[in-house]
N, C-alpha and C positions, 0 to 999 in steps of 0.2 A: 455694769451695763456698757454696751458698745456705743460708738459715736451716734449711730442712728437712733438708738433708744434715748440717749441723752438729749439729742435735739428734739425728739418728740415731746419730752418732758418740758423743755424750755419753750417750745412753740405753743403748746396747748393753752397756757394762761393768756396768751396775747393774740389768739386767733381772731377775736372780735375787735381788736384795736388795730385798724388798718395801717396807721402811721407807724406804730411800734413794730408791727409785723414786717412791713416792707423794709424798715430800717434794719431790723435784725437780720433779715435775709441778705440784704445788700452788704452789711458789715461783715458777714461771715461767708461771703460768696467765694473767697479766694481769688477774686478778680480785681485788677488784671493779673493774669498768671497762666501757667501752662495747664493747670487742671482745676476746673471748677469744682465746687464742693458737692460732689455727687451724693454723699451721705445726707447732707442737708436737703437736697432736692427731693430725695426719696422719703425722708422723714416728713417733709411738708406734705407730700402727696398722701402719706399715710393718715394724716390727721385733718387735713383741710376738707371742708364740706361746702365752702362758699363759692358757688359757681360764678356769681356776679363779679366778684373781685378778680378772680383769675381770668375771666373773659376780658376784663379791662386791661389787665397786664399784657395779654397777647397783642394788644394794639400798639405796643412800643415797637416802632419800626427800626431798621438798621440806622436810619438817620437820627433817630432818637437815642439809640443805644447800640453801638457796634458790638461785635461778638466778644470783645474783651472788656467791655464796659460793665462795671458792677451792676448798673441798672438792668442790663440785659438778663441778669440772673433771675429777675422776676418772670421774664418770659419763659426761661427754662423750667422754673418751678411750675408755672402755669400749664405747660405742655404735658408734663407727667401727671399733674393733678387732674387735668381734664380726662385722661384715660381712667383714672381711679373713680372719678365721679360718674363717668359713663357706666361703669359696672353696677352702679347703684340706681341710676336714673333712666338709662337708655334714652337720654335726650339727644335727638338727632342733630341738633345744632352743634353739639360737641364734635360729632364726626365731621361735619362740614368745616368747622374751624380747624380741626387737626389736619384735614386734607389741605387746606390753605397753607397751614404752617409747614407742611412737608415740603413746600416749595420755597421756603424762606432762604434768603441768600446766606444767612449765618449758619455755619455747619453745626454749631452747638444746639441751635434750635431744632434742626433736623434730627439730631441724635436724640434729643429729649422727646420729640414726637414719637420716635420709635419706642422709647421707653414707655411712653403713655400707652401705646398699643400693646406692648408686652404686658402691661397691667391687665388689660382686657383679656388677653390670652391666658394669663395665669388664673383669672377668675373663671373663664369659660372659653375653652379653645374653639368649640363649635361656633360660638358667636364671632370670634375673630376670623374664622374661616369664611363665614358668610359675608362679613364686612369686606374682606380682601378679595373674595371671589367676585363680588359685585363691583368692586372698585377697579379691579385689574383691567376690565374692558374700557378702553379709552384713556387709561392712565398714562401720564407723561413719564419721562425718565426719573425725575425727582420722586414722583409718587411710587414708581416701581422700586426704586432703591429703598424707599421707606418700608414697603411691604417685605422686601428681602431681609432687611436688617431687623425689623420687628420679629420676623419669624425665626431668625437665627438666635434663639434664646434657649440654651440647654435646660433651663429650669422647667420648661413645659414640653420639651421635645421627647417623644418616644418614637419607636420605629414607624408606627402608623402615621403619626403627625408629620414626621420627617418625610415620609413618602409623599404626602400632600405638598410639602414645601418643594420637593423635587419636581412635582408636576407643575407648580407655579413657575419655578425657575425655567423649566423646559419651554413653557409658553413665552416667557420673557426673552429667552434666547432665540426662539423662532421668529420673534418680531423685532429683534435687535436691529437698530438702524444706526450704524457707526457714523457719527458726524463730529466734526471738530468744534464742540462747544462744551461749556461747563457742565450742562446737565448730563451729557453722555459720560464725561469723566467721572462725575459723581456716581452714576449708575455702575460704571465699570469697577470703581473702587469697592462698591458694595458686593458685586459679583466676585471680586478677588478674594473674599474671605467667607462669604455666607455659604457657598456650596460645600466647603469643607465641614462646616458645622452640621449641615443636613446629612452629608454622607457618613460622618462619624456616628450619627444616630441611626442610620439605615444603610449599613454598608453593602448589603446584597444588591438592593435596587440602586443605591447610590453609585457604586463603581460601574455598574452596567450603564447607567445614565451617562457618566463621564466618558466611558468608552464609545458610546454611540455618537458623541459630538466631536471626537478627535478627527482632525483633518478637514472639518467642514468650513472653517474660515480662520484666518490668522488671529483675529482678536479673541475668539472663543478658545483657541489653542493656548493663547497667553493666559487667559483666565484659568483654564484647567491646570496649567503648569503651576501657577501661583498657588492654587488650592492644594495641589498634590504635595507641595513642599511644606505646607503647614504641619506643625508637629502633631496635631490631633489626628492626622492621617499618616504621615511619614513614620511616626513612632510606633503606632499601633498596627499598621497594615503595610509593613515595609515591602513585602513581595508584590502585593497588588499595585502599590505606588510605583515601584521600580518597573514593573511591566508596562504600566500606562505611560510612564515617562519615556520608556524605550519606544513605544508606539508613536509618541509625539515627535521624537527625534526622526523617526523614519518618515513620518508624514511631512 
């Protein structure tokens, strides 16, 4: 068995013992450290069905547990688990909580919220489309970044779905409001890699989309260049990438 399967076996007998469960997760969190225990996070989401307990864990704020604090690992586990539970319950309060958590100041919480939405997309992509299409209107930069990152998931992307992702990205770029604040920096970091994921899954529409944005503004040009240099594009589509990079230099 792999790590994830082993963790599922260890977690299952203690799921109803909240003290033992939380202690196990914290002790095996790999925090403080450079990489939280993602295998354990996903194993927990695979087996947990207890919405009440994970909702309680989401209430640990940064003041209670900063991003590198082992206790914050419970929040990370909760975010991914909420997505999995939503696939089974369609409980709207889960979506409301995930949306709030997408605005968390801790980057690892934001990452795990995206993982939670990916669980929904793996289960039913049309459901994720509806959630994000409804959510996009009025979404702030943190929430838009969450949408982009959640959709940049090769496990459920095909050409048709990637075309939808490109449409969403186009809307976000059209409404881009460059300001010197943390939320915009977070959004830009998301744009800096997600576009390449979509384009690699739908290259025909994707490269046309990238070409259409060249020269429109300095920040988008920077985003496009960063994506074009990603191996998933540069390695597999060298001629198209070279051509667009040349266009960027001319512009």
